[in-house]
N, C-alpha and C positions, 0 to 999 in steps of 0.2 A: 143884711148885717154888714154895715160898712164902718161904723165907728169902732174904734179900738175897744171901748167898753162893752159893746154888744158882741164882741168876738169871744169874750170870756163867759161861758155858761156856768151857772151853779149846778152842782151835782150832789144831791143829798142822799146819803145811804141810810134808809129807814126801814129795812126789811126784817131786822132781827126779832126773834121770838121771845127774848128775855128769859132764857133758860134759868139763869141764876136769880131771876126775879119771880120765880114761881110760874113761869110761862106767861107773864104779862108783857105783851109787845111794847117795846120802848117808845114807839111812835105814838102810843095812846096814853102814856103817862101824862098827868096834868102838871103844867108849869105856868104860873101866873094866869090861871084861869082858862088855859087853852091846852089842847093836846101838844105834846112836845114837838111833833112833826110840823105843826102850824108855826110854832115859835121859831124853829130852825129855818123854815122857808122865809119868814119875815126877816131874820138876820141876814140871810144871803141877799135878799132884795135891798135891805138897808145898806149893804156893802157895795151895791151897784150892779148886781146881776139881774138883768131884765129877763133873761131866759133861765128858768129853773126846772131841771128834771129831778123827779123824786122816785127813787127805787123802793117799791113796796114788796112785802113778802108775807110775813105772819099776819093773819087776819086782815088781809088787804081790803076786803069788802067793808069791814068795820071802820078801818081808817078812812076810806073814801066817804063813808056815811057821817062820821063824827068830826072830821077835820075840814076846815075851809082851805082847800088847795086850789082855788080858782086861779086860772092862768098858768098853772104848772103843767108840765108834761108828766103824767103818771105812768110809770114803767113797772110792770109786774115781773118779778124774778121768781119763776117756778122752782128754782133750785136754791131758794134762800137758806134752807137748812144746812147747806154745805158750807155756809159761812160768808164773811164779808167779801172774800175774793170773788165769789160768783156775782154778788151785787155790784161790785165795781166793774166787772166785765160787762154785765147787763147794761149798766148805766152808760159806760163809754160807747157801747154798741148803739145805744139810743141816740147818741149825739152825732154819729156818723151821718154825713150828708146834710147837716143843719146849717152849715156855715160857721159853726163854732170852731175857733182855733185853739182854744184851751178850756179846761174844765177846772173849776174851783171846787175841790172835793171836801165835803163837810159830813160829819157823822151826827146822827140824830141825838145821840146820848151824851153830847158835850155842851150843855147849856151855859157853861161858864165861859165859852168862847163866843164873844159878841161881834157886833158889826165892825167895830174898830179894828180888831185883829184880822177879821176876814178882809176888810178893805185894804189893810196893809199888804197882805199876801197877794191880793188881786192886783194891786198897784205894781207888783214886781213883774207882771206880764210884759214881754217885749214882742215875741212872735211865737210861732208854733213849736219852736225848739225850747221854749222856756220851761224850767223846772224850779219852782219856788216852794219853800216850806216855812211855816211858822216855827220859831224856836223859843224855848223857855229856858232861860239861863244857859243858852248855847246848845241845848239839847233839842233835836228835831222832833216836831210834833205835828198836830193838825191846826188849821187846814193845810192842804197842799194844793198847788196849782200845777196841773199836768198839761203841757203843750201837746197839741194834736200829734206832733211827730213822735211822741212817746207812747201813744195810746196802745198801739199794737204790742209793743214790748211789755208794757204794764199788764195787758190782758193775758199775755202768754205766761206770765209768772205769778199772777194773782190766784192763789189757791188757799183753801181753808179760811182761817180768820186773819190771814196776813195782808190781804189787800196789796198795796203797792210796795210793801216794805222791802222785798227782795230786789225789785227793780231799782228802787231808790238807793239801796245799799251799793249796788253795782255802779251807779251813776253819781255817787256822793260828790265827786269833784265838780259836777255840773250844777249842783243845787245852790240857788241863792237863798240863804237863810235870812229870815226877817224876825227880829226879836219882838216878842209879844208879851213877855212876862209882866210888863207894866200895865197891860190893859186886859189881860185874860187869864183864866184859870183852867188848865186843860184836864180837869178830872172827868172820869167816865161815870155814867150811871149804870153800874153793872150788877150790884147786889142790893139787898134790902137796906144795908147800912148806908149806901150811897144816896138813898132817897131823901136824906136830910138836905141835900143840895137843891132840891126842888122847892119852888116858892108857891 
């Protein structure tokens, strides 16, 4: 991995069990004729991530069977029920030793955030100290790019469903915000009502 663009790995968090969706894992929701996890991987690839790690949890065997995730590194999170924080820790651990110097972190349940927004955030990468986040009308959101120098700190504070939130709040002054409201909609697919966003 020598090129700058190869140093930014895509990290897709797709382990959730969809508690508020009647226990239907978000990774397996259908969007544009494919499982949502497949769509999310395609977005990261279109944004320029040649290496993509996917963290699986709920019904991981079904996700492997039903989604075309060829070329991805699939990482099982046995503690997925503890929340997104455990998946983020698991995913960052999986990138250690790969040569990746930053992770572009994406959530499987945000199909309104496409390749253009992902590419904008990825383009903010400078080196392993980079911290970059999408913003929507100035408010920080997803995706986020975490330089490798921050991984240990993020992992130490990632608990429950908070992911990197606590760490990013502590390092607010270091974050480069990239406005994406003109090209993306940062809604989550969390409840039955949100299913209207799927196509």
